[in-house]
C-alpha positions in Angstrom: 162.5 8.7 33.8 164.6 5.9 35.4 167.5 5.5 34.5 167.5 2.4 32.2 165.3 3.9 30.1 168.0 6.1 29.0 171.1 3.6 29.5 169.1 -0.2 29.0 170.7 -2.2 31.7 170.1 -5.3 33.9 172.1 -6.7 36.9 173.9 -9.9 36.5 175.0 -12.5 39.1 178.5 -13.1 38.5 179.2 -15.5 41.3 180.7 -19.0 39.8 182.8 -16.9 37.5 186.0 -15.3 36.6 185.5 -11.5 36.3 187.9 -9.0 35.4 187.4 -5.3 37.3 188.7 -2.4 35.3 190.1 0.2 37.7 192.4 3.1 36.3 191.8 5.9 38.6 192.5 5.3 42.4 189.5 3.4 44.6 187.4 2.7 41.5 187.9 -1.0 42.6 186.3 0.3 45.7 183.4 2.7 44.8 182.5 1.6 41.5 182.5 -2.5 42.2 182.9 -3.1 46.0 179.8 -5.2 46.4 180.6 -7.4 43.6 184.1 -8.4 45.1 182.2 -8.7 48.4 179.8 -10.9 46.5 182.9 -13.0 45.5 184.4 -13.5 48.7 181.3 -14.3 50.9 180.8 -17.2 48.4 184.6 -18.0 48.6 185.6 -17.1 45.5 189.0 -15.5 45.5 189.4 -12.2 45.0 192.7 -10.8 43.7 194.1 -7.1 43.8 197.8 -6.6 42.0 199.7 -3.4 41.9 202.8 -3.8 41.2 202.1 -5.5 37.4 204.5 -7.6 38.0 204.0 -11.1 35.0 205.7 -12.9 37.7 205.9 -13.4 41.5 208.6 -15.1 43.5 207.0 -16.3 46.3 203.7 -17.1 46.6 202.8 -16.1 50.9 200.1 -18.0 52.5 198.8 -16.0 55.2 196.8 -17.0 57.6 194.7 -15.0 60.0 191.3 -15.3 61.7 191.5 -11.4 61.5 191.6 -11.0 65.4 194.9 -9.3 65.4 195.0 -6.7 62.8 197.4 -4.6 64.3 199.8 -7.5 63.7 198.1 -8.9 60.5 199.0 -5.2 58.9 202.6 -5.4 59.8 202.7 -8.9 58.5 201.6 -8.5 55.5 203.8 -4.9 55.0 206.8 -6.8 55.2 205.4 -8.9 52.4 204.4 -6.0 50.0 207.8 -4.6 51.1 210.2 -7.5 49.6 212.5 -6.9 46.9 211.4 -9.9 44.9 207.9 -9.6 43.8 205.5 -11.6 46.8 202.0 -12.4 46.2 200.1 -12.4 49.6 197.8 -15.2 49.4 195.3 -13.9 52.9 193.2 -17.1 54.1 190.6 -16.0 56.4 189.4 -18.8 58.9 187.0 -16.6 60.5 182.9 -15.8 60.2 182.2 -13.0 57.1 182.4 -9.9 59.1 185.8 -11.0 60.0 186.3 -11.2 55.9 185.2 -7.6 55.4 187.6 -6.0 58.3 190.7 -7.7 56.8 189.9 -6.8 53.3 190.0 -3.1 54.8 193.7 -4.3 56.3 194.4 -5.6 52.4 193.8 -2.1 51.3 195.6 -0.1 53.7 198.8 -1.5 52.2 199.2 0.3 48.4 201.9 -1.3 48.2 200.3 -4.6 48.4 200.2 -7.3 45.9 197.3 -10.4 47.3 194.8 -12.7 47.0 192.1 -13.2 49.8 190.4 -16.6 50.1 187.3 -17.6 52.9 187.8 -20.4 55.0 184.4 -20.3 56.1 184.4 -23.8 58.0 185.6 -22.0 61.3 185.0 -25.0 63.5 188.2 -26.9 61.7 191.4 -26.7 62.8 194.9 -25.1 62.0 195.8 -26.7 58.7 192.5 -26.4 57.3 193.1 -22.7 56.2 196.4 -24.1 55.0 195.4 -26.5 53.0 193.3 -23.8 50.9 195.9 -21.7 50.2 198.0 -24.2 49.0 195.0 -25.9 46.5 194.5 -22.5 45.3 198.4 -21.7 44.8 199.2 -25.3 43.1 195.8 -25.1 40.9 196.5 -21.2 39.9 200.0 -19.9 40.1 202.0 -22.0 38.5 204.4 -19.5 37.6 205.1 -18.7 40.6 209.1 -19.9 42.1 208.0 -20.4 45.9 205.2 -20.7 48.3 205.5 -20.0 51.9 203.9 -19.2 55.0 203.1 -17.0 57.4 200.9 -16.5 60.7 199.4 -12.9 60.9 201.7 -12.2 64.3 204.8 -13.1 62.0 206.8 -10.9 59.8 209.7 -11.6 56.9 212.6 -9.6 57.3 213.6 -7.1 53.7 215.8 -9.6 52.5 213.6 -13.0 52.8 212.6 -13.1 48.9 216.2 -11.7 47.0 218.0 -14.6 49.8 215.7 -17.6 49.6 215.2 -17.5 45.7 218.8 -17.2 45.1 218.9 -20.4 47.7 216.3 -21.8 45.6 218.0 -21.1 42.1 221.7 -22.1 43.2 221.3 -25.1 45.2 218.2 -27.0 42.9 216.4 -28.1 46.3 213.3 -28.2 46.6 213.0 -27.1 50.4 215.3 -24.0 51.5 214.9 -22.9 55.4 216.8 -19.9 57.2 217.2 -19.0 60.6 214.6 -16.9 62.3 214.4 -14.1 65.5 211.5 -14.6 68.0 210.0 -11.5 69.8 208.2 -11.0 73.6 206.1 -8.3 73.5 207.7 -4.8 75.1 211.4 -6.8 75.1 214.3 -7.0 72.6 214.0 -9.1 69.5 216.1 -11.9 70.3 217.8 -15.3 68.6 214.7 -18.0 67.9 215.7 -21.0 66.1 218.7 -21.6 64.1 219.1 -24.7 61.1 220.4 -27.6 62.5 220.9 -30.7 61.2 217.2 -32.3 59.6 217.8 -35.5 61.6 216.8 -33.0 64.7 212.9 -33.0 62.8 212.4 -36.8 63.8 212.5 -35.8 67.6 211.6 -31.8 67.5 210.5 -29.1 65.4 212.9 -26.4 64.5 212.1 -25.2 61.8 209.6 -22.2 62.4 206.3 -22.1 59.6 207.2 -18.6 58.3 211.4 -19.3 58.1 211.4 -21.5 54.6 210.3 -21.9 51.2 209.4 -24.6 48.8 209.7 -25.7 44.9 206.5 -24.9 43.8 206.7 -27.1 41.2 208.0 -29.9 43.5 205.0 -29.3 45.3 202.9 -29.3 42.3 204.8 -32.8 40.9 204.1 -34.3 44.6 201.5 -32.6 46.5 201.4 -32.4 50.3 199.0 -31.1 52.4 198.5 -30.5 56.0 197.1 -32.8 58.4 193.7 -31.2 59.1 193.4 -33.6 62.3 195.4 -31.8 64.7 194.6 -29.0 66.8 198.9 -28.3 67.3 202.1 -28.8 65.5 200.7 -29.5 62.5 203.6 -27.5 60.8 206.1 -30.4 62.1 203.5 -33.0 60.6 204.1 -31.3 56.8 207.7 -31.6 57.0 208.0 -34.6 58.1 205.5 -35.3 55.1 207.9 -33.2 53.2 210.9 -35.7 54.2 208.7 -39.0 53.5 208.1 -37.8 50.2 212.0 -37.6 49.3 211.7 -33.3 49.0 215.3 -31.7 49.4 216.0 -29.2 52.1 218.9 -27.1 52.3 219.7 -24.5 55.2 221.3 -20.9 55.1 222.4 -19.7 58.4 221.3 -15.6 57.3 218.2 -14.8 60.0 215.5 -13.6 57.4 211.8 -13.7 59.6 210.8 -13.0 63.0 208.0 -14.6 65.0 206.2 -13.5 68.4 206.0 -15.2 71.5 202.0 -14.7 71.9 200.4 -18.2 71.2 201.0 -21.5 73.1 203.1 -22.8 70.0 205.8 -20.4 71.1 205.7 -20.9 74.6 208.2 -23.3 76.8 205.4 -24.3 79.3 202.3 -24.7 77.6 199.1 -23.5 78.9 197.6 -26.7 78.1 200.0 -29.0 78.4 197.9 -32.4 77.8 197.2 -31.1 74.0 200.3 -30.8 73.3 202.2 -34.1 74.9 199.0 -35.9 72.8 200.4 -34.5 69.5 203.9 -35.3 70.1 202.9 -39.1 70.8 200.8 -38.7 67.2 203.8 -37.3 65.8 206.0 -40.1 67.3 203.7 -43.0 66.2 203.4 -41.3 62.5 207.6 -41.3 62.7 208.1 -44.9 63.9 205.5 -46.7 61.6 206.4 -44.0 58.5 209.5 -44.6 55.8 211.3 -41.9 54.6 212.8 -41.2 51.3 215.9 -38.8 51.8 217.6 -37.8 49.0 221.3 -38.8 49.1 223.4 -35.5 48.7 220.8 -34.2 51.8 222.3 -37.3 53.7 225.8 -36.3 53.4 225.3 -32.9 54.3 223.3 -33.9 57.5 226.2 -36.4 57.9 229.3 -34.0 57.5 228.2 -30.5 57.9 230.7 -28.4 59.2 228.5 -26.0 61.0 228.3 -28.1 63.6 231.0 -28.7 66.9 231.4 -32.2 68.5 230.2 -30.9 71.3 227.4 -29.2 69.8 226.1 -32.2 68.3 226.4 -34.5 71.6 224.4 -32.0 73.4 221.5 -32.5 70.8 221.5 -36.3 70.7 221.9 -36.2 74.5 218.0 -33.8 74.5 217.2 -36.2 71.3 217.4 -39.4 73.0 216.1 -37.5 76.6 212.9 -36.6 74.9 212.7 -39.9 72.6 212.7 -41.4 76.3 209.8 -39.6 77.4 207.4 -40.1 73.9 207.8 -44.1 74.8 206.7 -43.8 78.1 204.2 -41.4 77.0 203.3 -44.8 74.5 203.5 -47.2 77.5 
C-alpha cells in the first residue's frame, strides 16, 4: 500500500509564493523542507532564516559574495551575528547555482546568524548589480529596519559597529554615518586604514570603505539611490557621490568599527590593471564636473569648521587633491 492511500496528499510547486517553514526542532527546516527552500533559492526568491526572535533589526547588512572565499565569508557573517544590536545579513550570491548552495551551507554553520539568501544569477553583470539586488529587497521588504550597511565577503565588522553607528544615527539625525576602518594584509598585523576627513575630499578621492558606513533606510526609501552597474570598479565611490548629489547629510565619528583586507585590486596602492582604474577615475571626474550637488547647510558648516583637522594637515590634503585633479584633467585631454 502506498503512503498516499493512507494519508491522501499531493505535492505542489510553491515557487512564486511566499511560504513559511515551521521548524520546532533543530534542522527540521533542512531535513523536512530543505528541497523546497532550495527550489525557492534557485528561482531567485529570497530565503529568510531568523533565529534571534527580534521583532525589529537595527541594520540590514548587504553582503556581496561570489562564494569563492568561503572561510572569509564565514568570518564576515560571524562578525554580523555577534553585533549587540540585532542585524540581518542579506547575503547576495553573484554566482551560479553550485556556489549558491555552498554559501547557504556556510550560513547554516553560524547558529546565531539571521540571514536572507538572494541569488543574483546574472553572473556576467558587474559589481554594482548584486548590491542593487540587495538594496531593492531591503527597501521593499524591511520597512522597520533603521539602517542599511554593506559588507564584502573579505571584510568584517567589529563587535560594537551596530551599537555605535545606530547611536550616532539617532543622536545626529543624519542620513549617513561614517566611521574609521582598519586594514589588514594576510600574515601581517592589522593597521590603521582610513580615517574620516572632510567630506569635500570625496570630490577628489574616496576615503570611505564600503564597510565603514550606514545609511538611514527611511531616507533611502524616500530618495532611492542605486549603484551604477556599468562600472567595473569604484562603484562604491560613485554611490557615495550620488548620496551627496541627492542631499543626504553625512556625519563622521572617529571610532574604528570595521576592517578590510588587502586582497583584491581595489585595496592595492599599485593596481594590477591600472588602465581600468584610470578609465573609472575619468568617469567619476566627468560625473563630478557635470553634476550639481545638494549640500545640507549643517554639513557644509561642519566641513568648513571641523576642529579635528589641523591647518598643516589641511594643506597636505589640498596639495594632494590638486595634484590628483591635475592628473585627471590631463587624462581628459
